N, C-alpha and C positions, 0 to 999 in steps of 0.2 A: 537133233539142236545141241548143240555139243556145251560141253558147263561154263566154260565161257566165254560163249554166248550171248548164255543166257544173264550171267553176271551184269556186263553190259548194258544190260536191256532195262535190268536192274537198276543202273550206276542212276540218281539224280540230276541230269543232265542240268535239270533250272537252277538249281543253287552253283555250282558249272558257271553259267552261261553268265549270271549278272554277278560272279565272282568275276571272270574277265575283261565284262564291261567295265569295271572297275577296278581293277589293277590300269587297260588303256587309259580312261582316262585320268587317273591319276597318276600315272607316269609323263601325259602332254601336259598336263599342271603344272610338275614338277622339271620341265620343259618351260615352260612359261618364269615359272620363279624367279629364272636363273636366267631367263631369256638378255641382251643386250642389243641394244640393234647399231650400238657401236662397236663394235667382234661379232658380227652376227657364227653364230659357228652352227653347227647342225645337230638337231635330237640323237639324233649318235652319237654324237662326239665322245670317246670315252675319258674325256679327261674333265668334261662340269659333270653336273648331277645329272642329265637325265641320261646319259648316255654309263654313266656308272649305276646305272636304276636296270637298264634295261639288262647290265650282266643279272643280276639278283633277279632281277623277272625269268629268266635262261634259264638261273641255276634253282629257282624254285619251280619252274615244269618238269625239272629230275625232278624236283621232290616227290611232285606227284606222280609219275612214273616210277616208282618207287614202293609207293607210299599202294597205289591199285593196282600194284603187280605183288604187291608183299600178303605174305597170308594171313587173314583176322586178328587170324587168334592171338600173332605173334604179339601186335600192341595189347591187351588183356593181360601176358602173360611176359608182359616186358615192363608192364607200370609200375610198379615199387621198384628193380630197377634201374631204372632209369628215375623216377622222386627221387635217389639214395643220390645219385651221380649231380643230378644236378644240383642238388642240396651242397653236395661239395664242393661243385663251382661252384657255386653263392657262398660263400663259404672264405678262403682264399682270391676270390677276386675282390675284396679291400685289399689284402696285401701283393696281391700280382695284376690287378689291374693297371690300365689308365687310366691316372687322373686329370681328366676331361669338366674343369668347371668347377671344380670344390667336391665332384666326385668321381671314384673308383666303382664303377661299373661294368669295363668295357674290355675286352682283351683284346688290343689290335696286331693281327697279324699281317704284317707289310703295308698297304697302304688301305687294309679292311679292317674294321670293329667289327665283333662280334661281343652281344651282349646277353650273358646268360638267364638275365633275370628274366627276359624277353621270352625265352625258350622255356623257362622252368615253369612256366603256364603251367603248358599242353602237359608238362610231368606231373604235374600237380591234378590237373584235374582228373587224365589217366588213373592215378591213385588211387583220388577219393571215388570214382565210378567202382575201381576195383577193391576197395574197403566194403564201401555202401553198398557193394553186387552182394552181398550174404544174404539169405531170410532171415536171420536173427538180430539184421542190424535194422532198430526204432531210436529214429527221431524222438520218437518223444518219449525216449528213457534220458536221462542226464550223465551219464556216462558213454552212451553211444554219441551225445549230442560233444561232451568234450572230445570226445577223439578224434571229430571229423573238425573238430574247429585246431586243435592241435595241428593235424595235419597240413591245412591252409597257416596256422598259427610261424611255423619250423621256419620253411623262406620268409615271411616276411621278416619275422625278427634276421634273418641276414638279411636281407635285402636292403634293411632301415641302420644298418653297421658302414649304408655303403656310401654316405647314405643320400636315398633314392625316393624322395617321399612319394611321387605321382606313383614311377610302378606300383610302389607298395602300395597302395590304396584301393591297384588295378584289385587284387586278390578280396576285396569285402564287394568282388563281384558274385561270390562266388553260393552267396548266401540266397541269390537272387533261385538258383539251385536246392540250395537244404530248403527253402520256404517246397516247392514245388514238389519235394521228397519226405515234408513232413512236419519239419521243425516250425513246435509251434508259434502261434504268432503274438503270443506277448511279448517274444524276441523282437520285432518287430515294431510291435506299437510303442515298445521303453528304445528301440533305437531312433526310431522318428523323430518321438518329442526331442528326445536330446539335439539330437541335429535341429528342430526345431527352436529347444531353448539354447544353442548358439548361435544361432543367426541372430535371430529377436534380439538376447546380446551384447553382438558385435557393431547390429547396425541398431538401436536405440541407442542413442544422449545421455538417457540417464536411464538406469535399467532401474528404480523405482515404477514407473510404470508399469514391468512386467509383471515387480511384486504386485503391484495392485490389481493387475489384471488377472492374473493366475490363482492373484484371492479373490475376486468376484467371480471367477468357473468355482473354487472350490468352498465358497459359501453356499452358492447352487447349490450343487450336489451336495452339501451337508444338508440342505435344509431340503432336497428333495427324495432325501434317503432314510433309510432308518435313522430313529435318535440313539443310535448305540455310541456309550465311550466310547469301547475301544474302533472301530467304526471312524467317531470324529479325531481321539487320538491316533489314528494313523494319517486319516489326509491333512489334518493341521501339519501332521511331520514331511508328506511330501511338502507340502506346499513350505516349508524351512530351509529343506533339502535344495527343492527346487531355484529359492530366491538364496540361500549361500553357495551354490553353482554357477547362479549368473552373473554377481560379484567378484567369484575366482576370473574371473574370464578376463580379465588384464591381467589382473597378473599371468598367469600361462602364458600367454601371448608372448608375453614379454619375457619372457623366461628363452621363445623358439629364436632363432638365428636370422640376421635381418629383413634377408632375399623374402624370406619367406612370413616375416611380418608383414614386411612392405606388399607383399601379393593380399594377403587379409584388407589393409587396410586399402588399396586401391578398389577388389569388389564391394567393399562402402561406398567406396570415394572416387571417382573414375578422376574425379578432378584436381585433388588431393597433390596433384607431383605430375602433370601431363608430359612436360620436357624430362624426366629423372623417371620413376621405378610406374606412371602409369602410360610409358610409353607404348609399351608394347601392344598395351588393348584398344591403348586411341586410336592408333594407326591402324588394329584390328577391322577396329567398327567403321573405321575413313572411309578404308577399304572396299570393306563390304556394301559401305550403305551408296558410293559413287558409284558402284556395278548399275542402280537403277533394276528396273525392273527387265532389260537382256540385255545386261552387259556393257563394255564400252569394247567388247569384240576381243578374240583372239590375240594376247600378243603386243595386245592395245592399252593394256593397264599402266595406267599413272603411278600410282602406288608402289607398283609387285616391280616397272621398271627402274623405280629408281631407290628404292630399295628402303621404305618407307620401315615396312616389318621386320627386325628381325627375326631367322629362322623360321621363315615362310615355304619355306621348300620344306620341310620338316614339321613342327609343333602348328605352325599358322598357314599349311597346307588349304584349310579351307578359303583365306582369305582371297587369294590369288582367282580361283572357283569363284569364288561372291563379286569379286571387280570383273573380274573379264565375261562368264557368259549370265552375272546376275540373279539377281530373284528369282527367276524361270531354270537358270541351271541350277543352283542351287536347293532347288525343291525335286528338279529330279534327281541328280544324285542320294540328297531324303529320301525322296521316294525310293530309290536300289537300294537303300541300306534296311528298311523296309520293309520293303518287299525277301530280300536275303533271309533278316530274323523270323519271319513270319511262317518263310517254306521252312526255315528249320524248324520250328517252335512241328509242326506240321511232322517232320521229320522225327522226331524228337518224342512225340505224342503217337505214332505207328507203330515205336520199337516196343519188343513182349523182353527182351529180354533186356535187364534192369540196369546191366551197366553199359551197356548202350546207350537210355536210356538219358539215364544221372552223365556221363560224358556229353553229350548231346547239349542237354542244357546248361553242363560248363562252356560249354561253346556258346551256347547264348548268351549267358551269362559276358562272358571278356568279350565278343562282341559291342552287345549293347551296351555295356558302362563305358570303352573306349569310345565310340559313337556317339552316346553323349555329353557326357566330359568333353574329350577334344572340340565338338561344337559349342557348349557351352562359354566354353571357356575363350576364344575366339572372341566370342560376343558376350563376353563381360558378363557373366553369369556364373562365373564362376572362376575362383580362383588358377591364377598359369601354373601347372603345377607337369610340363610339361609330358601329356601326355596322347600319342599318335595317332590318329585316323588310320583306321586300319584299310591296307591293300590301298592307303594314296600317298601316304607323310612317306619320303623319302627315308631307308633308308636299309639296310641287309637283315639287318636281325628281327627287328619287327614283319617284312613283307614275309621273309623262311618262317615266321615262329607262328605269325594266322592262315599263311599256305600248310603248314604242318598241322596245327589244333583242326582246322576246318575239310579238312579232307579226308582226316583220320576219319573223322563221326560219319561222311563222306562212304568210305568203305565200309563202315560197319554197318551204315543202312543198306547197300545190295545187296551185303550179306545176310540181309534180315529172317530171310528162312533155315539157315542153316545155324545161326544161333537159341532163336525157337525149338528148331529141332532137338538142340541140345538141355531143354530146362522142358521142354513135353513129355 
């Protein structure tokens, strides 16, 4: 058997098949989102978004071909140069990029737009994998924690210059990979506690209830534990910090841009302004709910046809799926995403080479974050932050970046035996 045949047999066709199904379902839903029965155009018409997306799908196939025929060692060798190149792109984007909705996050090339921040995700993933693969790298030590966080923080800082808060948030997904690689659990306990206190502070009408609740928990801990002065003082100090932070939330939110304040308010009170700031989420939930169990039928969605939901072909594409294919169709797509993520976890765990495993978990982290936040956003469980649904939402930058991200890992996995021989 030739070596090329051996590599083909090692390729994970299950992941590729799920990817292909998601891309095709996404494409037909993009057509549904722009379909107009008063002026019917073919799904292949390049003047509408479904035709343009088909071009992006075709070029994505070319990218897949390039990745799969390239030397697998190329991605490790180019990890740091690619990271630096995309940092430069991120740095110049606020100055030379196209301004859309108050953000300079895109470069315009003819009729197409490219978003460097999307591509910087896989570059950051490669850089992290390259830097952390060393046998001396230990996330249990503070200096290595800082180094890993610095690699993540640099692109985030440059993206915030655009400013694009939603895309910047995606980089927090790398903490899933860091947890797998040994980041101390204390950071995650602190982070989850911080998020919980923030949400409670925003959701409660009066923060005195939070202060009393936390105070009761602190008192129980004191009574059940050792009665040492130092321990008691520390716990009381934690209580004071929590109460102080909860009362400062309103002030911090008041300093945010108005559109971000509105998104936070709508999250906790969707009916605050249903015809204004709450319009997107309200109409999104109506569209999904109106689909019922089996949906209204393909191209039969009334909310979709009459453009009640803005940006339905991009960030709110899940609404089209929910309205026209209903609960059953939505469940199928969710299960496909879950199957892909579980499959990637299996692939990551079978890697014996640390570079491949770390990169694999970076891929899983980013896809999981996008999948969860986008759907949560469309059903009103998370503020609207402009995060696309992987392989589904319209746009060349997102499709290309997710495709590159995924297929680099599939390529590395297909050469896991060669990668193992390098460390054997």
